[in-house]
C-alpha positions in Angstrom: 22.4 7.7 -3.4 24.1 11.0 -2.3 23.5 12.5 0.9 22.1 15.5 -0.9 19.2 13.4 -2.3 15.5 13.7 -0.8 14.0 11.1 1.4 11.3 9.2 -0.3 9.2 6.5 1.3 7.4 4.0 -1.1 4.2 3.2 0.9 3.2 0.1 -1.4 5.5 -2.2 -2.9 6.0 -6.0 -3.3 9.0 -8.2 -4.0 7.5 -10.7 -6.1 7.8 -14.4 -5.9 7.3 -16.6 -8.9 3.9 -17.7 -7.7 2.6 -14.2 -7.2 3.8 -13.2 -10.9 2.2 -16.4 -12.4 -1.3 -15.5 -11.1 -3.6 -15.4 -14.2 -5.7 -12.5 -12.8 -2.5 -10.2 -13.3 -2.7 -10.6 -17.1 -4.8 -7.5 -17.2 -2.1 -5.4 -15.7 0.5 -6.5 -18.6 -1.5 -4.3 -20.9 -0.3 -0.9 -19.0 2.5 -2.1 -16.7 4.9 -4.4 -17.9 5.5 -7.3 -20.0 8.6 -8.8 -18.4 6.5 -10.6 -15.4 8.3 -13.8 -15.7 11.4 -12.4 -14.0 13.8 -13.5 -12.4 13.2 -11.3 -9.7 16.2 -11.4 -7.2 16.1 -9.1 -4.3 18.9 -7.3 -6.0 16.3 -6.1 -8.8 13.9 -4.4 -6.2 16.7 -2.7 -4.7 18.1 -1.7 -8.0 14.6 -0.4 -9.0 14.5 1.6 -5.8 17.9 3.1 -6.4 16.9 4.1 -9.9 13.8 6.0 -8.6 15.8 7.5 -5.5 13.7 5.6 -3.1 15.3 5.6 0.4 12.8 2.8 1.9 10.1 0.8 0.9 7.5 -0.9 2.7 7.1 -4.5 0.9 4.0 -6.4 1.5 3.0 -10.1 2.0 0.2 -11.4 -0.3 -2.0 -13.8 1.3 -5.6 -14.8 -0.2 -7.8 -18.0 -0.5 -5.1 -19.9 -2.5 -2.8 -19.5 0.2 0.5 -17.1 0.7 1.6 -15.7 -2.9 4.3 -13.8 -0.9 4.4 -15.1 2.6 5.2 -13.1 5.8 8.5 -15.2 6.3 9.6 -14.3 2.9 9.3 -10.7 3.4 11.0 -11.1 6.8 13.9 -12.5 5.2 14.3 -9.8 2.4 14.0 -7.1 5.1 16.6 -8.9 7.3 18.8 -8.5 4.1 18.3 -4.9 3.5 17.1 -3.6 6.7 18.2 0.0 6.0 16.0 0.0 2.9 13.0 -2.2 3.4 10.0 -2.4 5.8 7.7 -5.3 6.0 3.9 -5.2 6.0 2.3 -8.5 6.7 -1.0 -10.0 5.3 -3.0 -12.9 6.9 -5.6 -15.6 6.2 -9.1 -14.0 7.1 -11.0 -17.4 6.6 -9.6 -18.2 10.1 -10.0 -15.0 11.9 -8.2 -16.1 15.1 -5.3 -17.5 13.3 -5.4 -14.2 11.5 -5.1 -12.2 14.6 -2.4 -14.4 16.0 -0.6 -14.0 12.8 -0.8 -10.3 12.6 0.7 -10.4 16.6 3.5 -12.6 15.2 4.2 -10.0 12.3 4.2 -7.2 14.5 5.9 -8.4 17.8 8.2 -11.1 16.4 8.9 -10.1 12.9 8.8 -6.2 13.4 6.5 -5.3 10.7 4.8 -2.1 10.6 1.1 -2.8 9.4 -1.0 -5.4 7.6 -2.4 -5.4 4.3 -5.2 -7.5 3.1 -7.1 -6.9 -0.3 -10.8 -7.5 -0.2 -10.9 -8.3 -4.0 -8.6 -11.2 -3.7 -11.0 -12.7 -1.4 -14.1 -11.3 -3.2 -15.4 -10.1 0.1 -16.3 -6.5 1.0 -14.0 -5.1 3.7 -17.1 -4.6 6.0 -17.6 -8.5 6.1 -17.3 -10.0 9.7 -14.1 -11.9 8.8 -12.3 -8.8 8.8 -13.4 -7.2 12.1 -11.4 -9.2 14.5 -8.3 -8.0 12.5 -9.2 -4.4 12.7 -9.7 -4.5 16.6 -6.2 -6.4 16.8 -4.6 -3.4 14.7 -6.1 -0.8 17.2 -4.5 -2.9 20.1 -1.1 -3.2 18.4 -1.4 0.4 17.1 -0.7 -0.7 13.3 -2.2 0.6 10.1 -4.6 -1.7 8.1 -3.6 -1.2 4.4 -5.9 -2.0 1.7 -6.9 -1.1 -1.8 -9.4 1.3 -2.6 -11.0 1.9 -6.4 -11.4 -0.6 -9.1 -9.3 -3.6 -9.2 -7.0 -3.9 -12.1 -6.5 -7.6 -12.0 -9.3 -9.7 -13.3 -11.6 -9.6 -10.2 -14.5 -7.8 -9.1 -14.0 -3.9 -8.1 -17.2 -3.5 -5.7 -15.3 -4.1 -2.7 -13.0 -1.2 -3.5 -15.6 1.5 -3.2 -14.6 4.1 -0.3 -18.2 4.7 0.5 -19.7 2.9 1.9 -17.0 0.4 2.9 -14.1 2.5 4.3 -16.4 5.1 5.8 -18.3 2.5 7.5 -15.1 0.6 8.7 -13.9 4.2 10.2 -17.1 4.8 11.8 -16.9 1.5 13.5 -13.2 1.7 14.4 -12.4 5.4 14.9 -9.0 4.3 16.5 -8.1 2.3 13.2 -5.5 3.9 11.1 -6.5 2.8 7.5 -4.4 3.4 4.3 -6.2 3.0 1.1 -3.9 2.4 -1.9 -4.5 2.9 -5.5 -6.1 6.4 -5.1 -9.6 5.1 -5.4 -10.5 5.8 -9.0 -12.9 6.2 -10.3 -14.2 7.0 -6.9 -11.2 9.2 -6.0 -13.5 11.8 -4.7 -15.4 9.8 -2.4 -11.9 8.7 -1.0 -11.0 12.3 -0.6 -14.3 12.8 1.2 -13.5 10.0 3.6 -10.1 10.9 4.3 -11.2 14.4 5.2 -14.0 13.1 7.3 -12.0 10.7 9.4 -8.8 11.7 11.2 -7.4 8.0 10.8 -7.8 7.5 7.0 -5.3 7.9 4.3 -4.7 7.5 0.6 -1.4 6.5 -1.1 -1.0 7.0 -4.8 0.4 3.4 -5.8 -0.5 2.2 -9.2 -0.2 5.6 -10.8 2.0 7.8 -12.1 1.9 11.5 -11.6 0.6 12.0 -15.0 -2.6 10.1 -14.3 -3.2 11.6 -10.8 -6.8 12.9 -10.8 -6.9 16.7 -10.7 -9.2 16.5 -7.4 -6.3 14.5 -5.8 -3.7 17.0 -6.9 -5.6 19.7 -5.4 -6.3 18.0 -2.2 -2.4 16.8 -1.5 -1.3 20.5 -2.5 -3.8 22.0 0.0 -6.0 20.8 3.2 -5.0 17.3 2.3 -1.2 17.6 2.6 -1.2 15.5 5.6 -3.3 12.7 4.2 -1.6 11.5 1.0 1.4 9.0 0.9 3.4 8.5 -2.2 3.5 4.7 -3.4 4.3 2.9 -6.7 2.9 -0.9 -6.6 6.4 -1.9 -7.6 6.9 -4.1 -9.7 4.1 -3.2 -11.7 5.3 0.4 -11.9 8.9 1.5 -11.4 9.8 4.4 -9.0 11.3 6.2 -11.8 8.2 6.1 -13.8 6.0 6.8 -10.7 7.9 9.9 -10.1 8.3 11.3 -13.4 6.9 14.9 -13.7 6.6 15.2 -10.0 7.7 18.7 -10.4 4.7 19.5 -12.7 2.2 19.2 -9.4 3.6 22.5 -8.3 3.8 21.4 -4.6 5.3 23.8 -2.0 8.2 22.2 -0.1 6.2 21.2 3.0 3.5 19.4 0.7 6.2 17.8 -1.3 8.0 16.5 1.8 5.1 15.3 3.5 3.9 13.4 0.3 7.1 11.9 -0.4 8.2 10.7 3.0 6.7 12.7 6.2 3.2 11.3 6.2 4.5 7.7 5.4 7.1 8.1 8.3 4.2 9.3 10.6 1.6 6.7 9.7 3.9 3.7 9.7 5.9 5.3 12.9 9.3 4.8 11.0 12.5 5.8 12.7 
């Protein structure tokens, strides 16, 4: 990557493990993402994908669900340690044991140096307003780190109800106004709801992971080009979508220099407090 290359921060990635890629509920994604889920997936493959798309830094997330850790926090920490200039850790926790989840979040932030936590309600088949989430929200406020989640329909073969921005994200932001919330996957088919929630709440953001530029809804394009330019983060959802594919046709958005810089890096740097 040349020194003249723009800074691009990918707000939603995961470096996959075999147990993650083997999950049967990922089968639906193969129809519109990639068919080589079997791998292998050495860390070099993820770094090469970043290089191909010009990604400066990527926030790679752990995945923890009722079936256990599909990508563990310690695995993420190991990968970050191998490429500290390129990768930033985002933790995940087991919400079935709320206090253990709080303690693990503290470990992720204070010992492993992670910059946030991601929990996917559809993976647990619980709405994000369920009581099991609330101790985690409180601890995120105490630690000063974002809570990351998915909004919109669930691409994997799981129920989509928990991805509705209204009432769920709206209610969480009302209950925890200090909590920084990043809703990934643009919120489709409720993108306009997500835009409304982002506009209403100062600490709610949206990222574009899992969508190529050509598939951004017009309402989202207008938002990130105008009054929402400080509220939208670029993301890929690697390895399901490669950075090069996610960024293709970026110029067609017609963003001015400020909006483009905020979208590709500035907002993520601010939200996740990256150096």
